[in-house]
N, C-alpha and C positions, 0 to 999 in steps of 0.2 A: 504494500500500500504506500502510495506517495503522499505523505502528509502535507506536502507543499500546496496541494490543490484544495486543502480545507482552510476556510477562513477562520474557523473556530475550532480549537483543540482543547477539550475539557477533560482529557484523560488524566493529566497530572500537571503539577507545577514544574516538572523537569523539562517541559516542552518549550519553555520561554526562550526567546531569542535575544541576543545582545542588542541594546538600544544603540542609536547613533552615538550618543555620548560615551557609552561604554566602549564601542568600537574605536572611537577616537583615542580614548585612554589607552587601549591595547596597542594601537598603532604607534603611540608616542612613548611607550614604556621603555625605560632604560633597562638593559638586560645584561646578564653575565652567565657564567656556568654555575648552576645551582648545586651540582654535586660537589663542587669545590667550595660552595658557600659564597660564591662571588656575584650572585644576581641581586642587585640592590633593591629591585622592586619586590622580589620574594622576601628578602630580609625585612623590608619595611612592612609588608603584610603580616609577617609572623610577629613582629614587634608590636604592631597595632592591635592584633588580635589578643596577644598575651596580656597586654596592658588593659584592654577593655574588659576582659573576663577575670583579671586578677590572678594570672598564672605566671610562673617563672619563665616559661619557654613555650614555643609553638613550632610546628612543622607543617609545611604545605604539602598536600597530597593531590594526586590527580582526581581521586574520587573518594566518596564517603566509605564505600566498601573497603577500599585499601587502607584508609585511615583507621577505621574500626579494627580491621584485622591486625594491623601493626600495633595498635594499642593492646589488643588481647595478647599478642605474642610478647609484648614488652612486660606485661603484668604476669603472665603465666609461663611456666616451663613445660616441657614435654611431660605428659601424664597428669598435669593439673586439670582442674575443671573451673568453669565459670557458671554462675547461676544467672538465668536469663528467662524472660517471659516467652511463652509459646508464640505470641504474636509479634515478638520483636524482630526487627530487621536483621540484626546480627545473627539471629538463629534461623529465621525462616526464609530470608530473601537474599542471602549472600553466599549461596552456592556451597554451604558447608565448609567455608574456608578455614574456620578455626580448627575443625577436626582434620580436614584433608591436608592443609598446609602447615598448621601450627601444632598438630598432635595434642590439641586441647579438647577436653571432653565438655560439651555443653550439657548442662542439667536444666532442661526446660521446665518452667513452672507455669501454672495457670495464671493468666492475668485476671485481675478484678475488672468489673465493668468500667471503672474509671481509668484503666490502663496500667495501674500499679500492680505490684505483687505483695500480698499480705506478709506482714512480718512473721506470722505463724508459719507460712509456707517456706519462707526463707530460712527460718530457724530449723525446721524439720529437714531441710535439704542439705544442710552443712554436714559434711562427712566427718566422722571421728578420725583421729590420728591413728590410722591402722593401715598396714600394708595391703589389705584387701581392697582399699578404696582409692579412687583418685583423690588428690589433695584439692580441697575447695580453696580457691585463692581470690576469687573476684565476684562481685555483684555488678551486673550490667543492666542498666535501665535505659529507657528511651523517652524523650520529650521533644515534641509531641509524639504520641503514638496513635496512629489511625486518626489523627486530627484532634485527639483528646489531650488536654493539658494536665500534667501532673501538678498537684498542689505543692507549693513550697514546704508546707508543714510535713507532708508525707515524705518528700525527698529528704528532709532533714532527719526524720525518724529512721528511714531506711538506711541512710548512709551512716548515721551514728551507730545503729545496731550492727551493720556490717563491720565497721571499724572495731567495735567492741569485741567482735569475734575473730579479729585478725585478718579480715578480708580487705582488699582494696576495692575501689569503686570506679566504674566507668559509665559515662553518659553518652549515648548516641544522641547528639543534639542536632540531627539533620535539619529539623525545623525548630530549633531552639528560639529563633527570633520571633516565630509565630507565638510561642508561649510567652516570651517577654512582652510583646505588644498586647497580647490578650490580658495578661496579668497587670500590666503597667508597672513593671519592676525593672531594676537595672540588671545588666549582664552578670555581675558578680553574684547578686542574690539568686539569680536563676540557676546557677551551677554550684552553689555553696554545698560543700560536703563531698564533692567528687574529686578523685585523684587524677582523672583525665576526662576530657570532653572532646568529642569530634563535632565540629561545626561545619555544615555544608553551605557553600556559597552559590550552588547551581540550581536550587529549587526556587522558593519564593523570592530570593534575592536576585535571580536573573542572570548570574554569571554562566558562561558556557560550560565550565568545568571547575572542579576544585573544592577541596575541603581542608580545614586546618585542624590539626590535633593539638590540644593544649595539655600541659602537664608540668611536672617538675623538670629541672634540667636533666637529672639522671634518667627519668622516664623517657624524655624526648631524645636523649642520646641513644637509648636502647631502641626506640622506635625508628630513629634514622638508620640504624644498621639493618633493621627488618625492612624498612622501605626500600633500601638498595637490593636486598635479597628478593623482594617481591617484584622487582623490575620497575620500581617507582621513582628511581633517580632520574629527574629530568634535567635538561641542560638550560637553554635560554627560556626558562619558564616564566619570566617576568611578564610576558604578554598575557598569560593567564592570571597571574597575581594582580596585574593592573585591573583586570575585570573584577576581581574580588574586592580590591580597595574601592573601586567605583561603587560596587554594590553596597558595601558597608556605609559609604558616605551618602548615597542618594536613594537607595531602594528600600530601606527598612520602613520608612514612613508609609509606604504604599501597602504594607501588609494589612493595616487596619481596613483599607478599602476592600482587599481580598476577602477578609472575614465578613464584612458587611455584604459583599456580593454573594457569598455562599449562603448567608442567612436569607437574603432576598430570594435567591434561587430556590432554597428549601421551602420558603413560604409559598412561592408560586406553584411549586409542584404539589404541595399539600392541598392547595386550593383546587387542584385537578382531581383530588381524591387519592393521590398516591401517599404511601407511608414514607416520609422523608424525615429522618431523625434530625432535630435542630443541631446544626454544627456548632462546635466551640471555636473553630478557627476557619481554615479554608478548605476543609475536606468534608464533603457531604455524602451520606449514604442514603440511597433510595431503593425501595423494593419495587421491582418490575414484575408484573404477572408473567409467569414462565411461558405461557403460549404466545406472549406478545414480544418477548425480548429480541428475537432475531429480526422480526419485521421492524421493530422500533429502531434498531441499530441501522438497518438499511435506509429507513426513512430519514434519520438524522444525517446520514452520509449524503443523501440526495440534497439536503439543505446546506451542505458544506460544513457539517458539524461532526467532528471526530470524537467519539466517546466509546468506551468499552462497556457495552450493555450486557449485563447478566442479570439473573434474578436478584442479586444483591449488587447494585451498581454503585461504583465510587465516582463521584464528580468532584473535580478540584478546580478552584478558582485561582487566578494568578495575574501577574501584571500585564499580560497580553490580552486580558479579557475585561475591557471596560464595561460599564453597566449596559450600554446599548447591545453588546454581544450577549450578555446574560438575557436581555429581553428577547433576542433572536432565538436563543435556546428555548426559553419558555414558550414562545410562539410556535416553535416546531413541535413541542410536546402537546400544545393545545390542538394542533392540526392533525394529531395522530389519534385514531380511535382506540383509546385505552380500555373502554368498557366492553 
């Protein structure tokens, strides 16, 4: 499928394209060899991200999957395990990298309706110090998770409990700025208690690629070694880092509009009789009658709208979807015989 022929793409916020301003920043980026640590734009992005979130150090990666994996491998040795939600990206959607490439055992735990993992489940999953068991080393959480925002009080409770049991903590913050905007809190408060955080720049923030891993100097030194082993050592990466810097400066404020558009879309779909759960951020889930799903997908395509229509459909708003395009989506749904 050639997505370029679609005027509206509501599958994910990963489909955003760099704006003209971002492209200009990329074209003007000062570059060097980042494997040698010589790329000034990468170095600036890392310094800015570390300062904003209150960490000692940061490291630029090509993708969030690679950033998360390097973090897991820096925290855990061969034969260790990490505790993680069954719905979490690091467990469910990253190709089993921790197990396949890191020899790290995931211990998946059921997520609560709000996206967290109960302290009781975490406590029960921690293995005793016994040669029969993998060594439990890390608790990994995700915020946002499926568009849901973890409460700061829960994050504080979970990380304090993990630390009391000798575990380190990692946050997959692929959409952490959506949580920050939703909660109206600062970056440091949003990641308090975590020993490492992966921040994605290529979703709602609109950069074409890139994530930043935050942590202590020692942890980032270990992650840098694993980044190289994973094939993530880039050379003149400043052209991508410049996009990330532009996103941090210009695109965070737009996330509130993405959230408002998702809420507007959900209200419009509910008015048509569909079950659309009110979104917390920019991700909306809507139930589509099973006999109608395939035909609805084809109908939307004819209207120039790209969406992944299933009985449980995820629709995602982003900076390339202004309100008039949301109205076009709603009109397309109105014109389809859902009854």
